[in-house]
MDAnalysis code that builds the backbone (N, CA, C; Angstrom):
import MDAnalysis as mda
import numpy as np

u = mda.Universe.empty(642, n_residues=214, atom_resindex=np.repeat(np.arange(214), 3), trajectory=True)
u.add_TopologyAttr("name", ["N", "CA", "C"] * 214)
u.add_TopologyAttr("resid", np.arange(1, 215))
u.add_TopologyAttr("resname", ["MET", "LYS", "ILE", "VAL", "PRO", "ALA", "ILE", "LEU", "ALA", "GLU", "THR", "LYS", "ASN", "ASP", "PHE", "PHE", "PHE", "LEU", "ILE", "GLY", "GLN", "ALA", "GLU", "SER", "PHE", "THR", "ASP", "TYR", "VAL", "GLN", "ILE", "ASP", "LEU", "MET", "ASP", "GLY", "PHE", "PHE", "VAL", "PRO", "THR", "ARG", "SER", "PHE", "PRO", "GLU", "GLU", "LYS", "ILE", "ASN", "ILE", "LEU", "GLU", "THR", "SER", "LEU", "TYR", "PHE", "GLU", "LEU", "HIS", "LEU", "MET", "VAL", "LYS", "HIS", "PRO", "ALA", "ALA", "PHE", "MET", "SER", "ARG", "ILE", "LYS", "SER", "PRO", "ASN", "ILE", "LYS", "LYS", "VAL", "ILE", "PHE", "HIS", "PHE", "GLU", "SER", "GLU", "VAL", "LYS", "HIS", "ALA", "ASP", "PHE", "ILE", "VAL", "HIS", "LEU", "SER", "LYS", "MET", "GLY", "ILE", "ALA", "PRO", "GLY", "LEU", "ALA", "VAL", "ASN", "PRO", "GLU", "THR", "LYS", "ILE", "ASP", "GLN", "PHE", "ARG", "GLU", "LEU", "GLY", "LEU", "LYS", "VAL", "ASP", "THR", "LEU", "LEU", "PHE", "LEU", "THR", "VAL", "THR", "PRO", "GLY", "ASN", "TYR", "GLY", "SER", "PRO", "PHE", "ARG", "PRO", "GLU", "VAL", "ILE", "ASP", "LYS", "ILE", "ALA", "GLU", "SER", "ARG", "LYS", "ILE", "PHE", "THR", "ASP", "LYS", "THR", "ILE", "ALA", "VAL", "ASP", "GLY", "GLY", "VAL", "SER", "LEU", "ASP", "ASN", "LEU", "LYS", "ILE", "PHE", "HIS", "ASP", "ILE", "GLY", "VAL", "HIS", "TYR", "VAL", "CYS", "ILE", "GLY", "SER", "ARG", "ILE", "PHE", "LEU", "ASN", "ASP", "ASN", "PRO", "GLU", "LYS", "SER", "TYR", "ASN", "THR", "PHE", "THR", "GLU", "LYS", "LEU", "ALA", "GLU", "ILE", "GLU", "LYS", "LYS"])
u.atoms.positions = np.array([
    [6.894, -19.944, -21.790],
    [6.312, -19.715, -20.530],
    [4.969, -19.359, -20.466],
    [4.065, -19.643, -19.470],
    [2.706, -19.642, -19.416],
    [2.287, -18.513, -18.340],
    [1.076, -17.859, -18.666],
    [0.491, -17.171, -17.585],
    [-0.491, -18.083, -16.835],
    [-0.505, -18.196, -15.695],
    [-1.571, -18.817, -14.855],
    [-2.160, -17.992, -13.856],
    [-3.489, -17.587, -13.887],
    [-4.159, -16.574, -13.148],
    [-4.341, -17.222, -11.692],
    [-4.215, -16.467, -10.664],
    [-4.145, -17.054, -9.455],
    [-5.387, -16.501, -8.506],
    [-6.189, -17.300, -7.970],
    [-7.295, -16.867, -7.249],
    [-7.027, -16.813, -5.712],
    [-7.303, -15.791, -5.134],
    [-7.160, -15.815, -3.676],
    [-8.406, -14.959, -3.163],
    [-9.284, -15.794, -2.541],
    [-10.585, -15.404, -1.986],
    [-10.560, -15.648, -0.590],
    [-11.248, -14.628, 0.212],
    [-11.498, -14.961, 1.686],
    [-12.847, -15.319, 2.010],
    [-13.855, -15.194, 1.055],
    [-15.115, -15.690, 1.214],
    [-15.566, -16.745, 0.093],
    [-16.454, -17.564, 0.598],
    [-16.949, -18.459, -0.547],
    [-17.724, -17.568, -1.782],
    [-18.484, -16.786, -1.557],
    [-19.088, -15.805, -2.534],
    [-17.887, -15.283, -3.604],
    [-16.862, -14.890, -3.135],
    [-15.630, -14.354, -3.767],
    [-15.174, -15.376, -4.608],
    [-14.956, -16.615, -3.861],
    [-14.239, -17.619, -4.584],
    [-15.086, -18.273, -5.822],
    [-16.416, -18.371, -5.724],
    [-17.099, -18.679, -6.889],
    [-17.160, -17.674, -7.936],
    [-17.240, -16.426, -7.372],
    [-17.301, -15.197, -8.340],
    [-15.970, -15.202, -9.186],
    [-14.933, -15.259, -8.556],
    [-13.620, -15.341, -9.381],
    [-13.407, -16.412, -10.244],
    [-13.892, -17.516, -9.758],
    [-13.963, -18.944, -10.580],
    [-14.776, -18.547, -12.018],
    [-15.891, -17.859, -11.765],
    [-16.797, -17.730, -12.953],
    [-16.116, -16.755, -13.753],
    [-15.409, -15.690, -13.240],
    [-14.586, -14.797, -14.373],
    [-13.571, -15.536, -14.954],
    [-12.803, -16.404, -14.260],
    [-11.677, -16.969, -14.826],
    [-12.179, -18.096, -15.940],
    [-13.383, -18.498, -15.698],
    [-13.802, -19.507, -16.803],
    [-14.040, -18.796, -18.204],
    [-13.996, -17.615, -18.187],
    [-14.212, -16.837, -19.495],
    [-13.097, -16.830, -20.263],
    [-11.833, -16.927, -19.610],
    [-10.490, -16.594, -20.435],
    [-9.524, -17.532, -20.305],
    [-9.659, -18.586, -19.312],
    [-8.503, -19.488, -19.218],
    [-9.015, -20.861, -18.871],
    [-8.322, -22.142, -18.868],
    [-8.715, -23.349, -18.616],
    [-8.051, -23.951, -17.413],
    [-7.138, -23.075, -16.870],
    [-6.330, -23.513, -15.609],
    [-5.857, -22.324, -14.890],
    [-6.247, -22.669, -13.525],
    [-5.865, -21.518, -12.602],
    [-5.202, -22.210, -11.309],
    [-4.555, -21.362, -10.550],
    [-3.929, -21.557, -9.324],
    [-4.981, -21.072, -8.243],
    [-5.278, -21.909, -7.319],
    [-6.221, -21.508, -5.988],
    [-5.394, -21.404, -4.860],
    [-5.282, -20.289, -4.206],
    [-4.580, -20.040, -2.952],
    [-5.380, -20.281, -1.964],
    [-4.980, -21.248, -0.857],
    [-5.683, -21.519, 0.356],
    [-4.695, -21.055, 1.450],
    [-5.446, -20.397, 2.544],
    [-4.651, -19.885, 3.604],
    [-5.368, -20.193, 4.970],
    [-4.416, -20.398, 5.964],
    [-5.366, -20.760, 7.235],
    [-5.235, -19.692, 8.203],
    [-4.601, -18.637, 8.180],
    [-4.813, -17.536, 9.126],
    [-3.584, -17.767, 10.172],
    [-2.767, -18.933, 9.953],
    [-1.678, -19.032, 10.796],
    [-0.303, -19.119, 10.090],
    [-0.276, -19.753, 9.085],
    [1.125, -19.848, 8.306],
    [1.234, -18.410, 7.615],
    [-0.063, -18.018, 7.201],
    [-0.143, -16.461, 6.674],
    [-1.270, -15.844, 7.414],
    [-1.199, -14.721, 7.713],
    [-2.280, -13.834, 8.542],
    [-3.698, -13.848, 7.867],
    [-3.770, -14.148, 6.747],
    [-5.043, -14.078, 5.956],
    [-5.717, -15.581, 6.058],
    [-6.985, -15.751, 6.165],
    [-7.564, -16.775, 6.085],
    [-8.539, -16.850, 4.737],
    [-8.423, -17.909, 3.959],
    [-9.168, -18.038, 2.797],
    [-10.633, -18.635, 3.130],
    [-11.513, -18.611, 2.088],
    [-12.659, -19.265, 2.089],
    [-12.679, -20.792, 2.671],
    [-13.793, -21.334, 3.244],
    [-13.756, -22.736, 3.688],
    [-13.293, -23.751, 2.484],
    [-12.205, -24.364, 2.746],
    [-11.538, -25.076, 1.816],
    [-12.501, -26.266, 1.225],
    [-13.516, -26.730, 2.034],
    [-14.374, -27.967, 1.770],
    [-15.218, -27.287, 0.497],
    [-15.359, -25.993, 0.196],
    [-16.211, -25.308, -0.868],
    [-15.667, -25.962, -2.177],
    [-14.410, -26.279, -2.245],
    [-13.642, -26.843, -3.481],
    [-14.491, -28.145, -3.874],
    [-15.085, -28.876, -2.917],
    [-15.651, -30.371, -3.060],
    [-16.933, -30.137, -3.953],
    [-17.574, -28.983, -3.842],
    [-19.007, -28.849, -4.592],
    [-18.673, -27.926, -5.607],
    [-17.488, -27.427, -6.104],
    [-17.220, -26.613, -7.156],
    [-17.446, -27.281, -8.469],
    [-18.349, -26.849, -9.440],
    [-18.558, -27.481, -10.558],
    [-18.118, -26.497, -11.666],
    [-16.966, -26.784, -12.420],
    [-16.299, -25.960, -13.245],
    [-15.589, -26.649, -14.400],
    [-15.471, -26.013, -15.445],
    [-14.610, -26.706, -16.463],
    [-13.059, -26.438, -16.270],
    [-12.746, -25.708, -15.427],
    [-11.150, -25.371, -15.139],
    [-10.538, -26.542, -14.309],
    [-9.443, -26.749, -14.766],
    [-8.512, -27.601, -14.014],
    [-7.590, -26.631, -13.290],
    [-7.161, -27.181, -11.877],
    [-6.355, -26.205, -11.186],
    [-5.302, -26.950, -10.291],
    [-4.379, -25.991, -9.736],
    [-3.360, -26.336, -8.957],
    [-3.875, -25.821, -7.610],
    [-3.578, -26.197, -6.554],
    [-3.603, -25.680, -5.176],
    [-2.247, -25.288, -4.493],
    [-2.400, -23.871, -4.080],
    [-1.168, -23.425, -3.464],
    [-1.635, -23.400, -1.916],
    [-0.988, -24.255, -1.007],
    [-1.306, -24.511, 0.271],
    [-0.569, -23.504, 1.167],
    [-0.877, -22.352, 1.315],
    [-0.205, -21.426, 2.296],
    [-0.769, -21.543, 3.667],
    [-0.512, -22.969, 4.095],
    [-1.072, -23.406, 5.397],
    [-0.070, -24.174, 6.252],
    [-0.182, -24.199, 7.499],
    [0.832, -24.740, 8.487],
    [0.799, -26.026, 8.478],
    [-0.431, -26.841, 8.213],
    [-0.551, -28.345, 8.079],
    [-1.235, -28.559, 6.972],
    [-0.439, -28.768, 5.762],
    [-1.143, -29.220, 4.451],
    [-1.689, -30.382, 4.459],
    [-1.243, -31.503, 5.052],
    [-1.705, -32.808, 5.218],
    [-3.307, -32.754, 5.556],
    [-3.387, -31.904, 6.557],
    [-4.819, -31.775, 7.276],
    [-5.719, -31.134, 6.435],
    [-5.231, -30.195, 5.516],
    [-6.104, -29.406, 4.589],
    [-6.380, -30.411, 3.440],
    [-5.520, -31.276, 3.219],
    [-5.894, -32.069, 1.767],
    [-6.851, -33.080, 2.399],
    [-6.720, -33.544, 3.530],
    [-7.744, -34.644, 4.050],
    [-9.144, -34.214, 3.786],
    [-9.469, -32.805, 3.473],
    [-10.767, -32.206, 3.633],
    [-11.133, -31.879, 2.170],
    [-10.283, -32.101, 1.105],
    [-10.501, -31.721, -0.109],
    [-10.376, -32.755, -1.112],
    [-11.518, -32.871, -2.090],
    [-11.510, -33.849, -3.075],
    [-12.227, -33.071, -4.286],
    [-11.345, -33.326, -5.405],
    [-11.954, -32.701, -6.752],
    [-11.166, -33.436, -7.893],
    [-11.819, -34.010, -8.817],
    [-11.199, -34.546, -9.982],
    [-10.332, -33.533, -10.801],
    [-10.655, -32.175, -10.533],
    [-10.087, -31.208, -11.331],
    [-8.530, -30.716, -10.887],
    [-8.313, -31.246, -9.475],
    [-7.023, -30.913, -8.951],
    [-5.781, -31.705, -9.794],
    [-4.997, -31.014, -10.327],
    [-3.870, -31.486, -11.264],
    [-2.716, -31.470, -10.405],
    [-2.559, -30.374, -9.307],
    [-1.194, -30.213, -8.820],
    [-1.508, -29.511, -7.309],
    [-0.673, -30.102, -6.397],
    [-0.726, -29.502, -4.990],
    [0.602, -28.913, -4.500],
    [0.753, -27.640, -4.586],
    [1.929, -27.046, -3.903],
    [1.931, -26.640, -2.588],
    [2.626, -27.243, -1.591],
    [2.807, -26.944, -0.386],
    [4.096, -26.247, 0.047],
    [4.249, -25.758, 1.094],
    [5.350, -24.882, 1.623],
    [6.255, -25.740, 2.267],
    [7.725, -25.454, 1.961],
    [8.844, -26.154, 2.569],
    [8.747, -25.821, 4.039],
    [8.318, -24.510, 4.368],
    [8.241, -24.039, 5.608],
    [7.095, -24.448, 6.539],
    [6.303, -25.283, 5.951],
    [5.166, -25.830, 6.705],
    [5.718, -27.051, 7.647],
    [4.658, -27.409, 8.478],
    [4.823, -28.309, 9.611],
    [4.144, -29.804, 8.835],
    [4.905, -30.473, 8.137],
    [4.463, -31.886, 7.685],
    [5.541, -32.645, 7.368],
    [5.419, -33.797, 7.277],
    [6.505, -34.892, 7.030],
    [6.586, -34.742, 5.284],
    [7.418, -34.056, 5.066],
    [7.577, -33.724, 3.520],
    [7.424, -34.727, 2.697],
    [8.580, -35.835, 2.878],
    [8.606, -36.771, 1.919],
    [7.420, -37.673, 1.974],
    [6.775, -37.959, 3.179],
    [5.619, -38.741, 3.029],
    [4.248, -38.104, 2.433],
    [4.255, -36.828, 2.494],
    [3.146, -36.090, 1.819],
    [3.354, -36.070, 0.503],
    [4.580, -35.894, -0.044],
    [4.817, -36.135, -1.444],
    [4.335, -37.345, -2.134],
    [4.725, -38.460, -1.283],
    [4.248, -39.623, -1.791],
    [2.632, -39.832, -1.779],
    [2.120, -39.434, -0.765],
    [0.648, -39.438, -0.578],
    [0.017, -38.820, -1.829],
    [0.612, -37.553, -2.184],
    [-0.012, -36.829, -3.393],
    [0.290, -37.590, -4.548],
    [1.380, -38.314, -4.744],
    [1.646, -38.854, -6.048],
    [0.623, -40.197, -6.017],
    [0.479, -40.748, -5.017],
    [-0.485, -42.069, -5.178],
    [-1.914, -41.645, -5.193],
    [-2.318, -40.353, -5.001],
    [-3.568, -39.809, -5.384],
    [-3.643, -39.519, -6.852],
    [-2.521, -39.515, -7.606],
    [-2.473, -39.029, -9.009],
    [-2.327, -37.505, -9.138],
    [-1.861, -36.855, -7.941],
    [-1.706, -35.350, -8.051],
    [-0.354, -35.069, -7.947],
    [0.265, -34.086, -9.035],
    [1.545, -33.771, -8.987],
    [1.987, -32.984, -7.789],
    [3.049, -33.430, -7.298],
    [3.346, -32.705, -6.038],
    [4.323, -31.491, -6.160],
    [4.288, -30.319, -5.490],
    [5.102, -29.244, -5.926],
    [5.526, -28.733, -4.585],
    [6.551, -27.943, -4.615],
    [7.146, -27.206, -3.206],
    [7.275, -25.885, -3.472],
    [6.653, -25.120, -2.464],
    [6.767, -23.617, -2.466],
    [7.773, -23.156, -1.589],
    [8.474, -22.046, -1.818],
    [9.581, -21.718, -0.904],
    [9.475, -20.222, -0.819],
    [9.416, -19.593, 0.591],
    [9.388, -18.346, 0.729],
    [10.598, -17.486, 0.346],
    [10.628, -16.133, 0.276],
    [11.765, -15.384, -0.271],
    [12.975, -15.552, 0.592],
    [12.824, -15.979, 1.873],
    [13.967, -15.910, 2.751],
    [14.614, -17.340, 2.720],
    [13.991, -18.205, 2.245],
    [14.610, -19.772, 2.253],
    [15.740, -19.794, 1.307],
    [16.846, -20.535, 1.546],
    [18.034, -20.695, 0.763],
    [17.777, -22.057, 0.169],
    [18.581, -22.026, -1.053],
    [18.586, -23.233, -1.953],
    [19.078, -24.417, -1.019],
    [20.060, -24.333, -0.311],
    [20.511, -25.582, 0.327],
    [19.635, -26.098, 1.439],
    [18.768, -25.311, 1.841],
    [17.482, -25.943, 2.678],
    [16.794, -26.807, 2.051],
    [16.364, -26.668, 0.878],
    [15.279, -27.377, 0.296],
    [15.903, -28.262, -0.908],
    [17.342, -28.142, -1.187],
    [17.773, -28.777, -2.263],
    [17.388, -30.355, -2.392],
    [17.562, -31.125, -1.426],
    [17.165, -32.494, -1.330],
    [15.817, -32.837, -1.727],
    [15.065, -31.964, -1.038],
    [13.465, -32.290, -1.114],
    [13.123, -31.698, -2.464],
    [13.697, -30.687, -3.115],
    [13.359, -30.231, -4.380],
    [13.616, -31.191, -5.538],
    [14.308, -32.354, -5.351],
    [14.574, -33.273, -6.220],
    [13.419, -34.420, -6.208],
    [12.577, -34.318, -5.267],
    [11.381, -35.253, -5.101],
    [10.059, -34.920, -5.643],
    [10.069, -33.436, -6.078],
    [8.743, -32.912, -6.632],
    [8.723, -32.626, -8.009],
    [7.390, -32.264, -8.565],
    [7.513, -32.109, -9.831],
    [7.658, -30.661, -10.095],
    [7.238, -29.706, -9.180],
    [7.488, -28.308, -9.572],
    [7.925, -27.724, -8.303],
    [8.680, -26.572, -8.568],
    [9.238, -25.620, -7.506],
    [8.604, -24.265, -7.744],
    [8.008, -23.669, -6.771],
    [7.193, -22.363, -6.819],
    [7.980, -21.514, -6.002],
    [8.680, -20.509, -6.670],
    [9.327, -19.464, -5.885],
    [8.309, -18.118, -5.479],
    [8.183, -17.924, -4.208],
    [7.362, -16.693, -3.851],
    [8.340, -15.401, -3.959],
    [7.994, -14.574, -4.667],
    [8.775, -13.328, -4.683],
    [8.091, -12.290, -4.065],
    [7.305, -12.510, -3.174],
    [6.505, -11.539, -2.109],
    [6.356, -12.361, -0.939],
    [6.202, -11.649, -0.036],
    [5.757, -12.284, 1.303],
    [4.457, -12.747, 1.319],
    [4.133, -14.093, 1.385],
    [2.906, -14.653, 0.997],
    [1.621, -14.205, 1.897],
    [0.381, -14.441, 1.310],
    [-0.682, -14.192, 1.954],
    [-1.671, -13.112, 1.534],
    [-1.228, -12.081, 0.871],
    [-2.106, -10.980, 0.338],
    [-1.964, -10.641, -1.145],
    [-2.883, -10.419, -1.610],
    [-2.874, -9.741, -2.912],
    [-2.095, -8.454, -3.102],
    [-1.312, -8.296, -3.829],
    [-0.499, -6.969, -4.111],
    [0.770, -6.630, -3.082],
    [1.090, -7.725, -2.541],
    [2.285, -7.510, -1.700],
    [3.635, -7.162, -2.584],
    [4.441, -6.328, -1.905],
    [5.632, -5.601, -2.890],
    [6.547, -6.793, -3.394],
    [6.940, -6.617, -4.390],
    [7.878, -7.561, -5.009],
    [9.324, -7.556, -4.305],
    [9.864, -8.695, -4.268],
    [11.332, -8.808, -3.590],
    [12.479, -9.315, -4.702],
    [12.876, -8.197, -5.326],
    [13.818, -8.633, -6.465],
    [14.982, -9.512, -6.211],
    [15.444, -9.580, -4.731],
    [16.539, -10.395, -4.505],
    [16.059, -11.870, -4.653],
    [14.992, -12.269, -5.028],
    [14.846, -13.731, -5.278],
    [15.059, -14.034, -6.571],
    [15.279, -13.137, -7.506],
    [15.540, -13.557, -8.863],
    [16.712, -14.191, -9.096],
    [17.938, -14.082, -8.293],
    [19.145, -14.736, -8.396],
    [18.825, -16.243, -7.980],
    [18.099, -16.401, -6.771],
    [17.845, -17.685, -6.460],
    [17.088, -18.472, -7.503],
    [16.060, -17.909, -8.127],
    [15.579, -18.529, -9.026],
    [16.413, -19.033, -10.321],
    [17.223, -18.037, -10.751],
    [18.178, -18.396, -11.886],
    [19.167, -19.573, -11.407],
    [19.474, -19.404, -10.120],
    [20.475, -20.697, -9.738],
    [19.699, -22.010, -9.696],
    [18.400, -21.858, -9.110],
    [17.727, -23.124, -9.124],
    [17.431, -23.724, -10.497],
    [17.311, -22.765, -11.427],
    [16.820, -23.285, -12.800],
    [18.062, -24.133, -13.362],
    [19.225, -23.779, -12.935],
    [20.469, -24.740, -13.415],
    [20.731, -25.958, -12.569],
    [20.053, -25.855, -11.299],
    [20.327, -26.961, -10.445],
    [19.335, -28.053, -10.740],
    [17.952, -27.686, -10.632],
    [16.812, -28.575, -11.031],
    [16.430, -28.541, -12.442],
    [17.242, -29.194, -13.265],
    [17.103, -28.957, -14.529],
    [15.841, -29.632, -15.261],
    [15.294, -30.605, -14.413],
    [14.183, -31.427, -15.090],
    [12.882, -31.195, -14.161],
    [12.965, -29.976, -13.472],
    [11.746, -29.681, -12.688],
    [11.108, -28.529, -13.429],
    [9.784, -28.362, -13.215],
    [8.952, -27.198, -13.555],
    [9.263, -25.928, -12.539],
    [9.814, -24.995, -13.081],
    [10.089, -23.643, -12.247],
    [9.048, -22.666, -12.468],
    [8.341, -22.276, -11.129],
    [7.111, -21.409, -11.278],
    [7.608, -20.145, -10.321],
    [6.904, -19.160, -10.559],
    [7.015, -17.927, -9.706],
    [5.675, -17.425, -9.390],
    [5.530, -16.895, -8.173],
    [4.206, -16.410, -7.833],
    [4.307, -15.156, -6.854],
    [3.787, -14.084, -7.362],
    [3.788, -12.794, -6.586],
    [4.528, -11.742, -7.182],
    [4.008, -10.557, -7.230],
    [4.891, -9.392, -7.922],
    [5.105, -9.475, -9.080],
    [4.304, -10.400, -10.191],
    [4.513, -10.495, -11.726],
    [4.048, -9.377, -12.164],
    [4.712, -8.571, -12.877],
    [4.092, -7.434, -13.638],
    [4.597, -7.283, -15.282],
    [3.970, -6.477, -15.919],
    [4.360, -6.319, -17.449],
    [5.744, -6.032, -17.473],
    [6.304, -5.206, -16.430],
    [7.564, -4.685, -16.357],
    [8.719, -5.811, -16.328],
    [8.360, -6.807, -15.433],
    [9.258, -7.757, -15.016],
    [9.038, -9.106, -15.857],
    [7.958, -9.144, -16.632],
    [7.740, -10.490, -16.945],
    [8.835, -11.088, -18.078],
    [9.510, -10.110, -18.594],
    [10.758, -10.484, -19.336],
    [11.787, -11.111, -18.558],
    [12.173, -10.560, -17.261],
    [13.187, -11.131, -16.641],
    [12.840, -12.638, -16.253],
    [11.583, -12.907, -15.946],
    [11.416, -14.380, -15.694],
    [11.543, -15.387, -16.908],
    [11.106, -14.751, -17.990],
    [11.163, -15.503, -19.187],
    [12.675, -15.781, -19.474],
    [13.382, -14.872, -19.345],
    [14.959, -14.812, -19.670],
    [15.605, -15.887, -18.644],
    [15.249, -16.004, -17.640],
    [16.001, -17.141, -16.680],
    [15.352, -18.513, -16.802],
    [14.256, -18.641, -17.679],
    [13.944, -19.921, -17.721],
    [12.693, -20.480, -16.977],
    [11.920, -19.435, -16.572],
    [10.669, -19.789, -15.713],
    [9.689, -20.437, -16.620],
    [9.130, -21.453, -16.007],
    [8.146, -22.079, -16.950],
    [6.742, -21.445, -17.025],
    [6.239, -21.053, -15.721],
    [4.879, -20.242, -15.694],
    [5.068, -19.414, -14.544],
    [4.300, -18.236, -14.684],
    [4.241, -17.373, -13.565],
    [2.686, -17.124, -13.204],
    [2.559, -16.973, -12.005],
    [1.102, -16.887, -11.306],
    [0.776, -15.391, -11.094],
    [-0.322, -15.042, -11.593],
    [-0.658, -13.486, -11.449],
    [-2.045, -13.445, -10.663],
    [-2.197, -12.767, -9.733],
    [-3.534, -12.662, -9.029],
    [-4.097, -11.297, -9.233],
    [-3.498, -10.342, -8.268],
    [-4.112, -8.989, -8.348],
    [-4.057, -8.170, -9.561],
    [-2.887, -8.353, -10.339],
    [-2.925, -7.661, -11.538],
    [-3.816, -8.193, -12.599],
    [-4.643, -9.271, -12.399],
    [-5.522, -9.706, -13.288],
    [-6.967, -9.547, -12.679],
    [-7.212, -10.129, -11.263],
    [-8.714, -10.014, -10.691],
    [-8.942, -8.729, -10.016],
    [-7.970, -7.999, -9.495],
    [-8.298, -6.604, -9.209],
    [-8.501, -5.583, -10.243],
    [-8.317, -6.004, -11.431],
    [-8.588, -5.099, -12.510],
    [-10.106, -5.094, -12.948],
    [-10.399, -3.878, -13.382],
    [-12.081, -3.816, -13.794],
    [-12.446, -4.842, -14.913],
    [-11.383, -5.352, -15.682],
    [-11.664, -6.277, -16.751],
    [-10.569, -7.399, -16.541],
    [-10.907, -8.305, -15.857],
    [-9.744, -9.332, -15.607],
    [-9.509, -10.175, -16.996],
    [-10.478, -10.243, -17.853],
    [-9.994, -11.015, -19.099],
    [-9.153, -10.088, -19.895],
    [-9.423, -8.834, -20.015],
    [-8.545, -7.879, -20.747],
    [-7.272, -7.881, -20.091],
    [-6.944, -7.887, -18.731],
    [-5.764, -7.865, -18.175],
    [-5.086, -9.036, -18.356],
    [-5.689, -10.286, -18.300],
    [-5.115, -11.450, -18.559],
    [-4.435, -11.462, -20.090],
    [-5.311, -11.056, -21.060],
    [-5.046, -10.884, -22.564],
    [-3.731, -9.944, -22.683],
    [-3.783, -8.871, -21.937],
    [-2.556, -7.863, -21.999],
    [-1.316, -8.623, -21.502],
    [-1.263, -9.637, -20.690],
    [-0.098, -10.219, -20.238],
    [0.318, -11.303, -21.244],
    [-0.936, -11.985, -21.915],
    [-0.307, -13.034, -22.805],
    [0.039, -12.567, -23.960],
    [-0.546, -11.336, -24.297],
    [0.127, -10.698, -25.676],
    [1.539, -10.013, -25.317],
    [1.880, -9.566, -24.164],
    [3.143, -9.098, -23.730],
    [4.005, -10.292, -23.736],
    [3.679, -11.344, -23.227],
    [4.677, -12.663, -23.461],
    [4.951, -12.932, -24.845],
    [3.909, -13.073, -25.591],
    [4.071, -13.287, -27.023],
    [4.983, -12.419, -27.688],
    [5.112, -10.971, -27.354],
    [6.000, -10.184, -27.881],
    [7.524, -10.436, -27.487],
    [7.631, -10.864, -26.310],
    [8.859, -11.252, -25.546],
    [9.358, -12.469, -26.407],
    [8.534, -13.471, -26.595],
    [9.006, -14.626, -27.153],
    [9.414, -14.587, -28.544],
    [8.866, -13.500, -29.280],
    [9.051, -13.451, -30.664],
    [10.540, -12.720, -30.885],
    [11.010, -12.058, -29.860],
    [12.350, -11.399, -29.919],
    [13.506, -12.381, -29.498],
])
C-alpha cells in the first residue's frame, strides 16, 4: 500500500505553496478540483495547472458536476490519472475512452452513499476505483466507517483494479485499509494542515512500514 498526499486548495497561491511543500517529500500527489456545485467548495482556477512547473507527477480528483468540461481546459504532461465521480453529469463510458486516448489512466470515484450495484458495470472499464470515506469537498470531514465493508467487497469483485481510499485516513485506521487490500490511500489535512507536512507524511509512511512488517 502507498501513501498519496492530497492537495486541496481554494486559491492559486495556496495551490502553488502546497505543491512546493509536496516537492520536498514525494514525487506523486493527488490534486483535488472542485466546482462549487458538485461540492460546496470551489478550488483554485483549474487552468493554473497548465502553467505549473514541477517535478511532481499527479492524478486529478474531479469533484465537479461536469468533468469533461473541466478537462477541456486542462493540459499537463504530468497528469498520469484522472478520477471523476460516478455521480457526476457526464457520458461516463465516452469520457473513459477520451481519457484513455489522451494517455491518461481513467479512474472512478464513488461517494459514501453509492452502492456497488450502481457502478459495478462502469467499474470494469476503469483503471482505478476511488472510495470516498467522507462527504467530499472539505479538508477534515468526518470519517464514514460504514464504507469499509463496501471497499472490502469491491476488492473481491474488481480483482484487477487499483483500489484507493480518500478521506478520513488516519494513523489509527491505516491498518484497516491495508488489511482489506487497498492499494493506496490519499491523505490531505493530516499532512498539509500539520505544522510540518514532511514530518507528518514520514510518520504515515513509517507507520505503514511497521504494519507491513507484521
